[in-house]
Every structure is written in structure tokens, then in C-alpha cells.
C-alpha positions in Angstrom: 123.3 82.1 85.9 126.8 83.5 86.5 126.4 86.0 83.7 123.0 87.2 85.0 124.4 87.5 88.5 127.4 89.5 87.2 125.1 91.9 85.3 122.9 92.3 88.4 125.9 93.0 90.5 127.0 95.8 88.1 123.4 97.3 87.9 123.0 97.0 91.6 126.5 98.8 92.2 125.4 101.7 90.1 122.2 102.2 91.9 123.7 101.8 95.4 126.5 104.1 94.5 123.9 106.8 93.6 122.0 106.3 96.7 125.1 106.4 99.0 126.2 109.6 97.2 122.6 111.1 97.8 122.8 110.1 101.5 120.0 107.5 101.3 122.3 104.7 102.5 125.1 104.3 105.2 128.1 102.1 104.6 126.4 99.1 106.0 123.2 99.8 104.1 125.2 100.1 100.9 126.7 96.6 101.4 123.3 95.2 102.3 121.6 96.9 99.3 124.4 95.5 97.0 123.9 92.0 98.1 120.1 92.1 98.0 120.0 93.8 94.8 122.4 91.3 93.2 120.4 88.4 94.4 117.0 89.7 93.6 117.9 90.8 90.0 120.4 87.9 89.4 118.1 85.1 90.6 114.6 86.4 90.4 115.0 88.2 87.2 114.7 91.7 85.9 110.9 91.9 86.6 111.8 91.4 90.3 114.6 93.9 90.0 112.2 96.6 88.8 109.9 96.1 91.8 112.8 96.3 94.2 114.2 99.6 92.6 110.6 101.0 92.4 110.4 100.5 96.2 113.8 101.9 96.9 113.6 105.0 94.6 110.0 105.9 95.8 111.0 105.5 99.5 114.2 107.4 99.1 112.4 110.4 97.4 109.7 110.5 100.0 112.1 110.4 102.9 113.4 113.7 101.7 110.1 115.1 100.9 109.0 117.9 103.4 111.9 116.8 105.6 111.7 119.8 107.9 108.1 119.3 108.7 108.6 115.6 109.4 111.6 116.3 111.7 109.6 116.3 115.1 108.0 112.9 114.3 111.2 111.5 113.0 112.9 111.9 116.4 110.6 109.1 117.6 111.9 106.7 115.0 114.7 104.2 115.7 116.3 105.0 112.3 116.5 108.0 110.1 116.1 108.4 106.2 119.8 107.1 105.8 119.1 103.5 105.9 121.7 101.2 107.6 122.3 97.5 107.1 119.5 96.5 109.4 116.8 98.5 107.7 118.0 97.4 104.2 117.8 93.8 105.4 114.4 94.1 107.1 113.0 95.7 104.0 114.7 93.8 101.2 116.3 90.7 102.7 113.2 88.6 102.7 112.6 89.3 98.9 116.2 88.5 98.1 115.7 85.1 100.1 112.6 84.5 98.1 114.5 85.2 94.9 117.2 82.8 95.9 115.1 79.8 96.9 112.8 80.3 93.8 115.9 80.0 91.7 116.6 76.3 92.9 113.3 74.9 93.9 111.7 73.1 90.7 108.5 74.6 89.3 106.8 71.2 89.8 107.1 71.6 93.5 106.2 75.4 93.8 104.9 77.2 90.7 106.8 80.3 89.5 103.7 82.3 90.1 103.5 81.6 93.7 107.1 82.8 94.2 106.4 86.0 92.2 103.3 86.9 94.0 105.0 86.2 97.4 107.7 88.5 96.5 105.3 91.1 95.0 103.3 91.1 98.4 106.5 91.6 100.4 107.6 94.5 98.2 104.1 95.9 98.3 104.1 95.8 102.1 107.5 97.6 102.5 106.3 100.2 100.0 102.9 100.8 101.6 104.6 100.9 105.1 107.2 103.4 104.1 104.7 105.5 102.2 102.5 105.6 105.2 105.2 106.8 107.5 106.6 109.3 105.2 103.3 110.9 104.0 101.1 109.9 107.0 103.2 112.2 109.4 102.2 115.2 107.4 98.4 114.5 108.1 96.6 117.6 109.4 94.6 115.2 111.7 96.2 113.5 114.5 96.8 109.8 114.3 94.8 107.3 116.4 96.1 104.2 118.0 95.0 101.3 115.9 94.0 99.2 119.0 92.1 101.6 120.8 91.3 104.7 118.6 92.9 107.0 121.3 94.5 110.2 119.7 98.3 110.0 119.9 101.2 112.1 118.8 102.5 112.1 115.2 105.1 109.4 114.9 103.8 107.1 117.7 104.2 103.4 116.9 100.8 102.0 116.1 99.2 105.3 115.2 97.4 105.5 112.0 95.5 108.2 110.1 93.2 108.4 107.1 95.9 109.8 105.0 98.5 107.3 106.0 96.2 104.4 105.3 95.1 105.7 102.0 98.8 106.3 100.8 99.8 102.8 102.1 97.0 101.4 99.7 98.3 103.5 96.8 102.0 102.3 97.5 101.0 98.6 97.4 98.8 99.3 94.3 101.7 100.8 92.5 103.8 97.7 93.0 101.0 95.5 92.0 100.2 97.4 89.0 103.8 97.5 87.9 104.1 93.8 88.6 101.0 93.2 86.3 102.4 95.4 83.6 105.8 93.9 83.3 104.8 90.3 83.6 102.5 87.9 81.9 100.3 87.7 85.0 96.6 89.3 85.1 97.2 93.0 85.7 93.9 93.2 87.8 94.8 90.2 90.1 98.3 91.7 90.4 97.1 95.1 91.4 94.6 93.7 93.8 97.3 91.5 95.4 99.6 94.4 95.6 97.1 96.8 97.1 95.5 94.6 99.5 98.6 92.8 100.6 100.5 96.0 101.2 97.6 97.5 103.0 97.1 94.4 105.3 100.9 94.2 105.9 101.1 97.9 106.7 98.2 97.6 109.2 99.8 94.6 110.7 103.1 96.8 111.1 100.9 99.2 113.0 99.4 96.6 115.2 102.7 95.1 116.1 103.8 98.6 116.9 101.1 99.3 119.2 101.3 96.1 121.2 104.6 94.2 121.1 107.2 96.3 119.7 109.9 97.5 122.0 109.3 101.0 123.0 111.1 103.4 125.3 110.8 106.5 127.1 113.1 109.6 126.7 113.4 111.3 130.0 115.4 113.9 128.1 112.8 114.7 125.7 109.8 113.5 127.6 108.1 111.3 125.2 108.0 107.8 123.7 110.5 106.8 121.3 111.9 103.7 119.3 115.4 104.6 120.3 117.1 102.6 122.8 119.6 105.5 123.3 119.7 109.1 122.7 122.0 110.6 120.2 124.4 111.6 123.0 124.4 108.0 124.3 122.0 108.4 127.1 120.0 105.2 127.7 116.2 105.4 127.4 113.7 103.5 129.8 111.9 100.5 128.6 108.2 101.5 128.4 106.8 98.4 126.8 107.1 95.5 124.4 109.3 92.3 123.8 113.1 92.8 123.7 113.6 91.2 120.4 110.7 93.1 118.7 112.7 95.8 117.1 111.3 98.2 114.4 113.3 96.1 111.8 111.7 92.8 113.1 108.2 94.4 112.9 109.0 95.3 109.2 110.1 91.8 108.5 107.1 90.1 110.0 104.5 92.4 108.5 106.1 91.9 105.1 105.6 88.1 105.6 101.9 88.7 106.2 101.7 90.9 103.1 103.4 88.3 100.8 101.2 85.4 102.0 98.0 87.6 101.4 99.2 88.2 98.0 99.8 84.6 97.3 96.4 83.8 98.6 94.6 86.3 96.5 96.5 85.3 93.4 95.6 81.8 93.8 91.8 82.6 94.5 91.4 84.9 91.4 93.8 83.7 88.8 
């Protein structure tokens, strides 16, 4: 196990260094990504590491895709494309925890398949949600609030569009298909678990964003925002939501739902 962790650390360091150089990670994000990559690769196995890297690489590439066109919507988001420690942990921390626990719990208690599909569902959800955010904001049709169907501005928490929903399904499907291709598990079951787990997790993310996520109002820019403070330090007014329900917490909870969904589907159809 020590050798495997050492190899995982070296491989993770290479990926993190490249991502930091490309501007995809902040200093705290680089530290978090190094820890998460080492644990996921080292304790989960190379197949788990592949899914983690697939999420990270596709998400990073999409964050730079048509960046100028997404600038207005990005102003509403709490975080930018340069991921900090909080974002990294919210997206990959749960997967690293699953990898760690799975390495020490005997298979007689929890089957290896259950751990893998739980991880697959988590990765499918964070991928689906990121794809929906990065590509859904480019939709020519305005998004609608998931709870009421009311038309809202692009970038509004809880807003969904046909394009965003479609790409979230594709993001989860990519994770599921890859998981099925690189493991011994049934590829159709893995693809379905990834696609549906990712889609449901992404929709739960939107539901939480529309209802209980902490949202502020910027008197400076006259619009809703996830940011507690403006770039110049000016505090924004609380508009709605629970104080502890940040965007990172929403990501974490929705990935739990996606992970559980994938496990249930794998158990039903395997």
C-alpha cells in the first residue's frame, strides 16, 4: 500500500502541477487536489484515479471554453474557473473519503462493487453538474427555475435549460461508460448508473440552489449572486437561503444523492 500511495502521489503531483501552471487551480486548490488525487489513486486504485482525472480534465477544459461569452453569467457564481481548496474538496473530497474507507472495510461487510459504484455516482454527479454549468450558460434559450418554471437570468441558481440538462446527462454517461470499460463491471449497468446518477444529482443541485442555498443581492450590480462580497470587498445583502448552505455544500450533498442512486441502480440491474 505504501508503494501504491507513493506512485499515486507522484502521478497526482504531475497532474496538479500542470493544472496550477494552466491556472485551473489556486494554491489551496493545488494542495487539496494533491491530497485527493493521492488518496483516490493510492487507495481506490488506478480505475478510480482515471475517473477522477477524467472529471478534472474535462471540467478544466470546459471552464475555458468560450470564456468571454460566459463572463456575464460567471459574475453570479461564488467561485471562478480557478478552483480553490473549498471547490476541490466539495467536488473530489467525498470520492477520496470513499476510496479511503473502502480500503479498510472488509469486502464481506461492504462489497467492492458497492464502493466503486458509489464513487462512480459521485464523480458522475460532479461531472454532470460542471458540464451543465459550463455549457448550459451558452444556451440560446433562457433558463427556467426548476421549482416554478419561471424564466430567469443565465447563471441564476436553480435555473435549468434543455441544453444544460442534456449535457449533464452526457457528462454522467461519459463517467459511467468509462467506468464500465476499464473495470469488470457490466458496461450497460455502469453507463446507466453514471448517466442517471449524474443527472439526478445535477437536478438536486439545481433544486437546492433554487430553495435553500444562500443567495445574496448585489446593490452594486443590481442582481442576485452567490458571492457574499463583491471583488472590492463590499458586502452583499442576504436574499434567501440557509447560512451554511454554500455552493460547495450544495455540490457535496448533490453528489451524495448521485452516488447513492448509482449504487441502487447497480444493485437492481447487476
